Backbone bond lengths (Angstrom), bond angles and torsions (degrees), N, CA, C in turn:
res aa  C-N    CA-C-N  psi(-1)  N-CA   C-N-CA  omega(-1)  CA-C   N-CA-C  phi
1 D - - - 1.411 - - 1.465 110.10 -
2 I 1.340 119.05 102.94 1.362 122.88 -174.98 1.534 114.87 -78.38
3 K 1.315 116.81 125.68 1.436 119.75 176.04 1.513 109.61 -126.39
4 R 1.356 113.20 177.38 1.474 114.89 177.42 1.562 112.67 -74.09
5 Y 1.294 113.86 124.53 1.502 123.31 -177.40 1.476 113.61 82.51
6 S 1.348 118.69 -37.13 1.443 120.02 -174.75 1.564 108.06 -141.79
7 Y 1.300 114.18 -174.39 1.426 125.04 -179.08 1.528 115.83 -147.99
8 E 1.341 117.66 165.88 1.467 117.79 177.64 1.537 104.60 -111.57
9 W 1.348 115.20 119.04 1.470 119.09 -178.74 1.574 110.49 -72.61
10 A 1.306 115.25 136.83 1.433 119.83 -177.18 1.584 112.74 -82.06
11 D 1.304 116.43 6.03 1.501 120.55 175.37 1.533 113.38 60.57
12 L 1.412 110.67 34.10 1.495 117.26 176.29 1.507 109.30 -117.61
13 W 1.319 115.99 153.14 1.509 120.64 178.91 1.468 110.33 -118.89
14 L 1.378 114.85 151.92 1.431 122.31 177.58 1.529 106.62 -114.54
15 I 1.338 116.73 128.15 1.443 120.84 174.36 1.438 111.50 -87.01
16 Y 1.402 118.38 117.64 1.396 126.29 -175.90 1.530 107.54 -115.66
17 I 1.409 116.65 115.76 1.385 120.18 -176.00 1.482 113.68 -126.67
18 P 1.291 123.38 96.49 1.483 121.48 -177.88 1.596 110.47 -77.30
19 W 1.277 115.11 173.99 1.441 123.94 -178.11 1.561 108.14 -55.73
20 H 1.320 113.93 137.16 1.501 119.92 173.87 1.481 116.98 67.08
21 F 1.414 117.12 13.19 1.443 121.08 179.62 1.519 109.16 -56.47
22 P 1.344 115.82 137.05 1.466 131.45 10.00 1.544 113.39 -95.31
23 Y 1.356 115.04 16.07 1.496 119.72 177.59 1.458 112.84 -105.41
24 Q 1.321 117.36 38.82 1.526 122.32 -174.41 1.496 114.33 -64.29
25 F 1.353 113.96 -13.62 1.473 119.48 -177.89 1.578 111.78 -99.39
26 D 1.267 114.59 -5.29 1.510 120.95 -175.33 1.568 105.83 -86.01
27 E 1.320 116.50 102.64 1.517 121.53 -171.50 1.495 108.77 -79.98
28 S 1.419 118.71 -2.92 1.445 120.38 176.53 1.551 110.84 -80.23
29 I 1.297 120.25 -16.50 1.456 123.37 177.57 1.534 112.33 -79.81
30 Q 1.292 110.25 121.85 1.503 117.71 178.61 1.567 105.86 -125.18
31 G 1.355 110.76 122.39 1.514 118.95 -178.22 1.515 110.18 80.63
32 A 1.428 109.78 177.00 1.483 116.27 177.86 1.485 111.59 -56.80
33 S 1.375 111.55 137.60 1.479 116.92 -170.97 1.506 109.58 -125.61
34 T 1.401 118.06 120.02 1.449 124.74 179.36 1.523 107.04 -70.81
35 K 1.366 116.47 -30.24 1.511 116.98 174.61 1.550 110.86 -60.62
36 A 1.370 116.29 -46.56 1.421 118.62 178.51 1.545 112.57 -61.30
37 E 1.301 116.91 -43.36 1.505 120.46 -179.67 1.536 109.04 -61.92
38 E 1.349 119.77 -44.24 1.433 120.70 -179.95 1.505 114.35 -63.08
39 A 1.348 116.65 -36.47 1.409 123.46 176.21 1.558 111.53 -67.12
40 F 1.363 113.94 -38.72 1.437 119.02 175.11 1.497 112.43 -62.63
41 K 1.260 114.96 -41.36 1.470 120.81 -177.68 1.560 111.52 -69.21
42 V 1.318 118.63 -34.37 1.447 122.34 176.71 1.516 113.15 -78.89
43 Q 1.286 116.68 -45.00 1.512 119.56 -175.12 1.531 113.98 -79.99
44 Y 1.296 117.01 -27.71 1.538 121.43 -179.25 1.470 109.58 -131.80
45 P 1.297 120.57 64.57 1.460 125.08 -173.59 1.507 113.67 -59.31
46 A 1.353 116.56 -41.65 1.494 120.62 179.23 1.473 112.49 -66.29
47 V 1.302 118.37 -41.44 1.470 120.03 -176.90 1.545 105.55 -75.73
48 Y 1.323 121.00 -39.34 1.456 120.23 174.91 1.449 112.95 -55.19
49 S 1.300 114.75 -50.12 1.512 121.22 177.51 1.496 114.06 -52.08
50 H 1.349 111.18 -46.60 1.580 118.76 -179.59 1.551 107.20 -62.54
51 M 1.324 117.62 -41.70 1.537 116.63 -177.62 1.499 110.27 -72.11
52 L 1.329 115.17 -34.73 1.498 118.62 -177.59 1.521 113.73 -54.14
53 Q 1.312 118.79 -32.39 1.494 119.14 179.21 1.511 113.07 -69.31
54 Y 1.337 117.34 -15.77 1.470 118.65 174.87 1.462 114.19 -108.82
55 K 1.346 116.61 17.04 1.498 118.77 -176.71 1.510 111.23 -58.46
56 E 1.323 117.10 -47.79 1.484 118.52 -175.44 1.531 111.30 -55.32
57 S 1.284 117.80 -47.29 1.404 120.68 -176.14 1.514 113.71 -73.77
58 L 1.395 114.75 -32.89 1.451 120.07 173.08 1.560 113.02 -61.92
59 L 1.316 115.39 -36.30 1.450 120.71 -178.47 1.596 113.39 -66.90
60 K 1.356 112.87 -19.64 1.429 118.73 178.83 1.530 116.18 -79.39
61 R 1.288 112.81 -9.01 1.513 116.22 178.91 1.540 107.86 -72.33
62 N 1.294 118.05 148.14 1.441 125.87 172.47 1.529 109.67 17.74
63 K 1.323 117.99 84.92 1.446 121.97 -178.11 1.513 115.19 -62.97
64 A 1.344 116.61 -17.85 1.404 118.74 -179.74 1.527 115.18 -79.66
65 E 1.369 113.29 -12.07 1.463 122.33 -179.89 1.513 118.60 -121.54
66 T 1.328 115.07 -42.09 1.395 125.15 -170.43 1.600 107.57 -64.98
67 G 1.347 120.61 121.79 1.411 121.65 -175.59 1.451 113.65 79.05
68 I 1.334 117.01 3.25 1.552 120.27 -179.90 1.490 104.88 -124.86
69 R 1.303 123.59 -62.58 1.447 125.59 179.41 1.562 112.37 -80.19
70 Y 1.353 113.67 -30.86 1.454 122.00 -178.30 1.464 109.50 -148.93
71 E 1.373 115.35 160.79 1.470 124.90 -172.49 1.568 107.24 -67.91
72 W 1.372 114.24 154.01 1.440 119.24 -178.93 1.498 115.31 -58.37
73 Y 1.339 116.17 -25.07 1.464 121.63 -175.08 1.515 113.01 -91.41
74 A 1.356 116.90 -10.73 1.455 120.71 -174.60 1.594 109.78 -83.81
75 M 1.295 110.73 162.44 1.507 117.05 177.83 1.496 108.53 -73.22
76 Q 1.334 115.59 145.71 1.473 118.22 178.25 1.462 112.30 -66.16
77 R 1.314 116.74 -41.35 1.490 119.14 172.49 1.586 104.23 -131.67
78 W 1.340 113.77 129.93 1.446 117.26 -170.82 1.617 113.01 -119.14
79 G 1.295 115.82 17.81 1.529 115.97 -179.63 1.426 115.73 54.93
80 A 1.357 117.11 50.93 1.451 120.38 -171.88 1.567 112.92 -61.28
81 K 1.359 116.31 -23.89 1.461 118.44 179.71 1.574 118.13 -89.84
82 Y 1.281 112.43 -11.81 1.488 115.99 -175.04 1.522 114.47 -139.21
83 W 1.327 118.11 7.04 1.519 116.64 -170.76 1.553 110.11 -67.40
84 E 1.268 117.78 -26.56 1.476 124.14 179.76 1.512 111.15 -64.13
85 D 1.328 118.51 -31.03 1.457 121.39 -178.12 1.551 112.06 -56.32
86 F 1.364 113.88 -32.49 1.472 114.07 -177.07 1.531 114.67 -69.76
87 S 1.336 117.24 -20.17 1.441 120.23 -178.21 1.469 111.88 -97.75
88 Q 1.325 121.70 0.30 1.452 125.29 178.58 1.586 108.57 -82.32
89 P 1.302 120.89 157.27 1.452 123.18 169.86 1.499 108.12 -57.03
90 K 1.437 111.57 135.14 1.473 115.25 -170.31 1.572 107.34 -154.59
91 I 1.338 111.82 168.58 1.405 122.59 173.43 1.555 107.02 -109.05
92 I 1.363 114.43 132.61 1.506 117.68 -179.90 1.503 103.66 -124.23
93 W 1.355 112.99 139.32 1.439 118.83 177.70 1.554 109.32 -147.89
94 K 1.399 116.40 155.89 1.358 119.36 175.60 1.599 114.33 -75.08
95 R 1.209 119.66 147.05 1.508 122.30 -179.96 1.511 108.12 -72.38
96 I 1.305 116.34 -37.29 1.486 116.04 -177.58 1.543 107.22 -127.73
97 G 1.375 112.52 137.47 1.515 118.08 179.86 1.535 111.23 -176.04
98 S 1.296 111.73 153.69 1.516 116.66 176.23 1.419 113.43 -78.45
99 I 1.349 117.82 -30.29 1.511 122.75 174.27 1.524 111.89 -125.27
100 L 1.352 114.39 135.33 1.479 118.39 -171.45 1.499 104.10 -75.34
101 C 1.413 113.30 135.83 1.465 120.87 175.15 1.535 106.35 -140.68
102 F 1.314 112.80 120.95 1.487 122.51 175.51 1.469 110.12 -116.87
103 S 1.415 113.65 117.77 1.508 117.30 -173.71 1.575 106.64 -104.53
104 Y 1.234 111.87 144.88 1.486 117.13 175.55 1.551 104.80 -99.34
105 D 1.376 109.95 135.37 1.491 115.24 177.11 1.597 107.66 -132.59
106 G 1.378 110.70 122.30 1.467 115.32 175.54 1.496 113.34 -115.54
107 R 1.408 115.72 14.86 1.488 120.10 -174.94 1.508 113.47 -108.88
108 G 1.366 115.74 6.94 1.487 117.44 -177.51 1.572 112.24 75.73
109 C 1.253 118.80 24.77 1.540 120.05 178.88 1.533 107.51 -72.22
110 L 1.337 115.76 164.58 1.419 122.81 177.49 1.515 109.91 -122.86
111 G 1.318 116.52 141.79 1.492 121.34 177.32 1.507 108.20 -95.90
112 L 1.333 114.18 163.99 1.439 119.37 174.67 1.554 111.19 -72.57
113 D 1.374 116.17 171.09 1.438 119.09 -176.22 1.576 112.30 -68.90
114 S 1.357 118.75 -4.39 1.381 123.41 174.72 1.545 113.07 -84.82
115 T 1.276 116.13 -0.42 1.501 122.72 -177.46 1.505 111.98 -111.48
116 C 1.266 117.97 162.51 1.429 124.35 168.72 1.550 108.62 -118.15
117 F 1.270 119.06 166.89 1.504 121.89 170.53 1.451 111.87 -147.27
118 A 1.364 114.80 158.97 1.411 122.80 179.54 1.559 106.19 -135.98
119 A 1.335 112.79 134.83 1.490 119.83 177.21 1.549 108.60 -125.75
120 G 1.282 117.43 162.67 1.455 120.95 179.80 1.534 114.45 142.20
121 E 1.267 117.19 -156.89 1.465 120.17 -177.25 1.479 113.95 -80.22
122 H 1.307 121.79 154.12 1.494 127.31 171.97 1.563 109.63 53.36
123 I 1.361 114.53 43.27 1.456 117.69 -173.97 1.523 112.58 -71.09
124 E 1.394 114.93 -33.11 1.464 119.15 177.63 1.570 112.25 -66.83
125 Y 1.326 113.28 -39.91 1.510 121.85 175.23 1.539 109.40 -58.80
126 L 1.319 116.44 -49.06 1.394 123.42 -177.46 1.548 111.35 -62.74
127 C 1.312 115.97 -41.11 1.452 120.72 -177.29 1.587 106.51 -67.67
128 C 1.222 122.05 -32.78 1.442 122.06 -178.92 1.611 107.96 -74.00
129 V 1.290 115.03 -38.63 1.456 119.87 176.97 1.516 109.98 -59.59
130 L 1.391 117.40 -54.19 1.427 122.21 -173.43 1.571 109.00 -61.47
131 N 1.284 115.46 -38.94 1.542 115.27 -177.82 1.555 114.07 -83.37
132 S 1.291 117.35 -0.05 1.488 119.68 179.49 1.527 110.61 -82.35
133 L 1.264 116.49 167.23 1.447 121.47 173.70 1.478 110.67 -54.00
134 M 1.356 120.11 -43.20 1.462 124.79 -179.28 1.525 108.17 -61.45
135 G 1.345 117.27 -43.39 1.404 120.40 -178.15 1.530 110.51 -61.59
136 H 1.309 119.30 -44.49 1.448 122.72 177.50 1.548 109.73 -61.84
137 Y 1.260 119.17 -38.30 1.451 123.71 179.17 1.491 110.12 -65.27
138 L 1.313 119.29 -40.36 1.421 125.09 -178.69 1.646 110.34 -63.12
139 L 1.339 111.17 -28.16 1.487 116.71 -175.93 1.538 111.12 -99.47
140 K 1.261 117.45 8.87 1.490 121.30 -174.10 1.562 113.88 -63.20
141 D 1.373 115.91 -19.15 1.475 120.12 -178.61 1.560 110.09 -100.64
142 S 1.298 117.56 13.98 1.446 120.06 -179.24 1.583 108.35 -61.92
143 P 1.331 122.15 151.61 1.430 123.48 173.16 1.564 112.57 -57.06
144 K 1.279 113.06 148.85 1.473 117.25 -178.44 1.522 110.34 -121.10
145 T 1.319 117.19 155.81 1.419 126.21 175.02 1.571 108.39 -77.17
146 G 1.290 119.89 176.53 1.460 124.12 177.85 1.515 109.59 -70.56
147 T 1.279 118.72 -20.32 1.519 124.17 175.89 1.470 114.53 -92.59
148 G 1.417 115.90 -3.66 1.494 119.16 175.54 1.572 109.78 95.76
149 D 1.278 119.61 0.67 1.515 117.81 173.48 1.427 108.14 -70.27
150 L 1.344 113.52 148.64 1.527 121.93 174.83 1.538 113.23 -77.72
151 L 1.288 111.58 139.27 1.463 120.37 175.34 1.483 109.84 -103.23
152 V 1.272 121.21 95.30 1.459 126.14 -172.44 1.498 108.69 -106.28
153 S 1.340 115.17 82.13 1.401 120.84 178.29 1.584 113.55 -87.37
154 V 1.207 121.27 174.35 1.472 120.99 175.01 1.531 110.02 -58.28
155 Q 1.334 118.80 -36.81 1.428 124.51 179.27 1.521 110.67 -64.98
156 A 1.353 119.82 -30.37 1.458 120.06 176.51 1.542 112.99 -76.79
157 I 1.308 116.47 -23.89 1.462 122.48 -179.63 1.521 110.64 -79.67
158 E 1.392 112.52 -44.32 1.543 117.27 -169.78 1.519 113.90 -53.19
159 P 1.333 122.88 -41.51 1.412 122.54 -177.25 1.514 117.14 -68.76
160 I 1.356 117.58 -13.55 1.344 118.93 -176.34 1.563 115.44 -70.74
161 L 1.321 120.03 129.88 1.443 126.42 -174.98 1.583 107.08 -91.37
162 V 1.288 115.24 116.45 1.543 121.08 -179.52 1.501 106.16 -116.63
163 P 1.282 119.68 105.72 1.496 119.34 175.87 1.532 107.68 -67.46
164 Y 1.312 115.20 139.56 1.450 120.66 176.32 1.518 109.70 -101.73
165 N 1.326 117.33 123.08 1.437 123.41 178.85 1.556 108.09 -119.71
166 A 1.226 118.24 102.99 1.473 122.56 -168.96 1.553 112.10 -60.70
167 K 1.329 118.42 -23.62 1.462 119.89 179.65 1.504 114.35 -68.29
168 Y 1.342 116.59 -22.46 1.468 121.77 176.99 1.522 116.05 -98.57
169 N 1.318 117.30 -2.13 1.438 120.35 -173.90 1.540 111.73 -64.26
170 D 1.322 118.22 -53.61 1.426 121.83 -179.45 1.539 114.62 -62.75
171 H 1.391 112.29 -40.09 1.497 117.50 -179.07 1.590 108.31 -65.92
172 L 1.271 118.65 -42.80 1.432 119.97 178.98 1.527 111.51 -63.38
173 S 1.329 117.59 -37.71 1.443 121.00 176.69 1.539 112.99 -58.99
174 V 1.332 114.32 -40.77 1.401 123.42 178.33 1.495 109.66 -66.55
175 L 1.281 118.56 -45.29 1.471 122.13 -178.25 1.490 111.26 -67.15
176 L 1.360 115.33 -35.94 1.480 120.09 175.07 1.509 111.42 -60.09
177 S 1.310 114.89 -47.89 1.435 119.08 -179.52 1.497 112.82 -61.01
178 R 1.305 116.85 -41.89 1.492 123.04 175.61 1.517 110.26 -62.25
179 Q 1.279 115.85 -43.85 1.494 118.49 -177.92 1.511 112.93 -65.41
180 I 1.352 114.58 -36.54 1.459 119.44 175.08 1.470 113.33 -62.10
181 N 1.303 115.74 -43.00 1.509 123.12 -175.66 1.505 107.97 -72.18
182 K 1.321 117.27 -44.72 1.485 119.48 -179.78 1.498 108.85 -155.20
183 R 1.342 117.38 104.94 1.428 120.58 -179.43 1.532 112.17 -70.12
184 T 1.351 115.44 132.06 1.432 121.27 175.46 1.452 109.68 -138.01
185 A 1.391 117.14 154.31 1.457 122.12 -176.88 1.565 108.36 -72.34
186 T 1.339 119.81 -21.76 1.413 121.42 178.42 1.589 110.07 -69.36
187 I 1.348 117.81 -44.99 1.436 120.33 177.23 1.511 110.15 -64.76
188 E 1.306 118.77 -42.13 1.394 123.69 178.22 1.531 110.23 -55.30
189 E 1.293 113.90 -49.37 1.525 116.51 179.88 1.492 113.56 -63.30
190 E 1.345 116.37 -35.43 1.529 119.08 175.42 1.445 113.01 -65.62
191 I 1.332 116.74 -39.56 1.509 123.35 176.59 1.508 108.19 -59.98
192 N 1.325 117.88 -50.29 1.487 122.38 -179.18 1.531 110.92 -59.67
193 D 1.377 114.89 -43.79 1.457 114.13 -179.72 1.535 112.90 -63.74
194 I 1.380 118.27 -39.84 1.408 120.12 179.04 1.518 111.82 -63.92
195 V 1.309 117.59 -44.59 1.415 121.28 179.22 1.542 112.07 -62.43
196 F 1.304 116.02 -40.96 1.483 117.15 175.72 1.515 110.74 -61.32
197 S 1.329 119.03 -37.44 1.438 124.97 179.21 1.614 110.17 -65.70
198 I 1.319 113.06 -40.58 1.502 117.44 174.10 1.447 115.20 -56.33
199 Y 1.374 115.42 -36.76 1.410 119.11 -178.01 1.502 111.66 -94.04
200 G 1.303 115.96 0.07 1.499 121.39 175.02 1.532 115.40 66.27
201 L 1.333 117.58 35.78 1.442 124.89 179.24 1.500 113.26 -73.36
202 S 1.313 119.03 140.78 1.393 122.97 176.32 1.554 108.86 -81.46
203 P 1.315 118.15 165.85 1.520 118.56 179.64 1.566 110.99 -57.79
204 N 1.294 120.82 -36.93 1.501 121.49 175.80 1.456 111.82 -65.14
205 E 1.286 116.98 -39.30 1.507 121.13 -176.05 1.605 107.89 -74.64
206 R 1.303 119.03 -33.86 1.394 122.57 175.22 1.639 110.33 -64.60
207 E 1.340 113.22 -42.16 1.422 116.97 179.65 1.544 111.95 -66.89
208 Y 1.361 114.80 -36.61 1.461 116.96 178.25 1.543 114.36 -65.31
209 V 1.376 112.04 -49.42 1.462 117.24 173.22 1.472 116.44 -53.98
210 T 1.337 118.86 -49.41 1.425 125.61 178.03 1.509 112.80 -54.59
211 L 1.395 114.53 -48.34 1.452 117.72 179.99 1.452 112.81 -67.89
212 Y 1.355 118.78 -38.03 1.495 122.14 -178.84 1.507 110.94 -62.71
213 V 1.348 117.32 -43.43 1.496 121.55 -174.81 1.540 106.56 -72.96
214 K 1.315 121.07 -42.83 1.443 122.24 179.84 1.489 113.49 -59.93
215 L 1.385 117.51 -40.63 1.436 125.99 -176.86 1.579 106.04 -69.27
216 S 1.262 114.14 -46.90 1.487 119.51 179.37 1.515 113.05 -60.81
217 Q 1.315 119.22 -36.29 1.451 124.26 179.66 1.515 108.07 -73.05
218 Q 1.324 117.96 -33.84 1.497 120.49 179.95 1.484 111.56 -66.93
219 S 1.363 113.35 -33.38 1.511 119.54 -178.77 1.502 115.71 -77.24
220 Q 1.405 116.57 -7.74 1.439 121.12 -172.66 1.542 106.69 -97.19
């Protein structure tokens, strides 16, 4: 359940099994490995037993590869070049919504396919910017659905210019942590003030952006 700054975990787990697990980093293994399967069975008995009940149907996948290039229990394609991105600190958000919500995740959680995520440097800093009044203002021209909901794809986020000011980085990280633990209007206001300062807005410009965003949220 994606919220601003944080999320509510659904208490569900995803089983992710790459080729040759648990020896997926052993480059000497070529093809389905009985050694890997035996290690899987010994090291992760509960997961192995769970997978075993689906062995017959799993073996019916792509018969040219399953049980030949990779073990019957492994994923057919396991994202070898980018799988680690999912476990990095990241921002997760819904592609479609009436109110923009960007959640920070530092625990390696996964969003549904209705969400997008971004990983990289200064991710806490960016999460605060996107959730701020200024962040909402920057996304005001995002495409909309027929019902008026915002379509906030990766393509909508990429063009946004976010100045990086190192002197605010640690402070925004602290404020984000506090906001995740207990959201307060005081912290929200401080984040907004810092982001306005990052963009160098005058008092009149800050007032305009604040009024614009609040009126647009009331109309949604």
